[in-house]
C-alpha positions in Angstrom: 7.1 -68.8 60.4 6.3 -66.5 63.4 8.7 -66.8 66.3 8.0 -66.2 70.0 10.5 -65.4 72.7 11.1 -68.6 74.7 13.5 -71.4 75.6 15.0 -73.6 72.9 15.4 -77.4 73.5 19.1 -78.4 73.4 20.4 -74.8 73.6 22.9 -75.0 76.6 23.7 -71.8 78.3 26.2 -71.7 81.2 27.7 -68.8 83.0 31.6 -68.6 82.8 33.3 -67.9 86.1 36.2 -65.5 86.1 38.9 -66.4 88.7 41.1 -63.4 89.5 44.3 -63.0 91.5 47.3 -60.7 91.6 48.6 -62.2 88.3 45.4 -61.6 86.3 42.4 -63.9 85.6 41.4 -67.3 84.3 38.2 -68.6 82.8 37.5 -72.3 82.2 35.7 -72.4 78.9 34.4 -76.0 79.1 35.1 -79.3 80.8 34.5 -82.7 79.3 32.8 -83.8 82.6 30.2 -80.9 82.2 29.3 -81.5 78.5 27.5 -84.4 76.9 30.0 -86.5 74.8 28.3 -85.6 71.5 29.3 -82.0 72.1 33.0 -82.8 72.6 35.0 -80.2 70.6 37.2 -81.3 67.7 38.7 -77.9 66.9 38.7 -74.4 68.2 39.1 -70.9 66.9 38.8 -67.3 68.1 37.1 -64.5 66.2 36.8 -60.8 66.9 33.7 -58.9 66.1 34.0 -55.1 65.9 31.5 -52.7 67.4 28.1 -52.7 65.5 29.2 -55.7 63.3 26.9 -58.7 62.9 27.8 -62.4 62.3 25.1 -64.6 60.9 22.4 -65.6 61.1 23.2 -69.1 59.8 22.6 -72.8 60.9 24.3 -76.1 60.7 22.9 -79.4 59.6 25.1 -81.5 61.8 27.4 -79.3 63.8 27.0 -77.9 67.3 28.7 -74.6 68.0 30.2 -74.2 71.4 30.6 -70.4 71.9 32.5 -68.9 74.8 32.2 -65.1 75.1 33.8 -63.2 78.0 34.6 -59.8 76.6 36.1 -57.3 76.2 32.9 -56.3 74.4 29.3 -57.5 74.7 27.2 -59.3 72.1 23.5 -59.8 71.6 23.1 -63.5 70.5 19.8 -64.6 68.9 18.8 -68.2 68.2 15.7 -69.4 66.4 14.3 -72.9 66.6 13.2 -74.1 63.1 13.6 -77.8 63.7 10.4 -79.7 62.5 10.5 -82.2 65.4 11.4 -79.8 68.1 8.9 -79.2 71.0 10.2 -75.6 71.1 9.8 -75.0 67.3 9.0 -71.4 66.7 10.8 -70.1 69.7 13.4 -67.4 69.7 15.9 -66.8 72.5 18.0 -63.6 72.9 21.0 -63.5 75.2 23.4 -60.8 76.1 26.9 -62.4 76.5 30.4 -61.0 76.9 32.1 -58.9 79.5 28.8 -58.0 81.3 27.7 -61.7 81.3 30.5 -64.2 80.6 28.7 -67.2 79.0 29.2 -70.5 77.2 26.4 -71.3 74.7 26.1 -74.7 72.9 23.9 -74.2 69.8 22.5 -77.5 68.4 22.2 -78.4 64.7 19.2 -76.9 63.0 19.0 -73.9 65.3 19.5 -70.7 63.3 21.8 -68.3 65.2 23.7 -65.0 64.9 25.1 -62.2 67.0 25.8 -58.5 67.0 28.4 -56.5 68.9 26.3 -54.0 70.9 29.3 -52.5 72.8 31.8 -49.8 71.9 34.8 -52.1 71.9 35.6 -55.4 70.0 34.1 -58.6 71.3 35.9 -61.9 71.2 34.2 -65.3 70.7 36.0 -68.7 71.1 34.2 -71.4 69.2 35.0 -75.1 69.9 32.6 -76.9 67.5 32.1 -80.7 67.6 32.8 -81.0 63.8 35.7 -80.0 61.7 35.2 -77.0 59.4 34.9 -78.5 55.9 35.7 -82.0 57.2 39.0 -83.8 57.6 41.7 -82.1 55.4 39.1 -79.5 54.4 37.8 -81.9 51.8 34.0 -81.8 52.4 31.3 -79.4 51.8 31.0 -76.7 54.6 28.1 -77.5 57.0 26.5 -74.1 56.9 23.2 -72.6 55.7 23.6 -68.8 55.5 20.6 -66.6 56.0 22.2 -63.1 56.4 22.2 -62.4 52.6 18.6 -63.3 52.0 16.5 -60.2 51.6 13.4 -62.1 52.8 15.1 -63.7 55.8 12.8 -63.9 58.9 15.9 -64.0 61.1 16.7 -60.4 62.0 19.1 -59.1 64.7 17.6 -55.6 64.7 
C-alpha cells in the first residue's frame, strides 16, 4: 500500500492550552464534554520517551488511544490509515507535538501509529485509552498489532 500525506477520518487533534501564573502552570488534558462518549478513558498512564527513541508503529483492533503531549521534549507522531472502509484509506498524517505544540490526539482503532522523540530532552506522553490494557484483571489478549519489528513494514518513522 502506498500512503499519501493527508487527513485521517476519526483522528482527533486538539491543541492543549497552558495556563500559567505565579505558582506554575496547568493544562487540561481532556474534558468529557469535549469528547464523544465512545472515547471516554477507562485508564491512564504516563510514559517517557528518551531523545531519538521510537515507540511503535502499532495499531489496535478496538482501542482508541488518547495521547496528551506537552513536553518537556517534542515528538514526531505519524499515523497511517489502513482501514478498508475508511474514506481516507491510504493517507498518512504527521504531527509535531510536545513542548513546541502541546496537543491532544485521539487515534481510532485500525489506524497505525507511532512516534519518535526528535528533541534533545525526554518527552512525556499521557495516554488515557478507552479500553483496559489486557482487559479487566489483565485476563484478556492485549489489543495490539505491532509493526515495528517487521523488516518489511511499510510504516516508517524515518
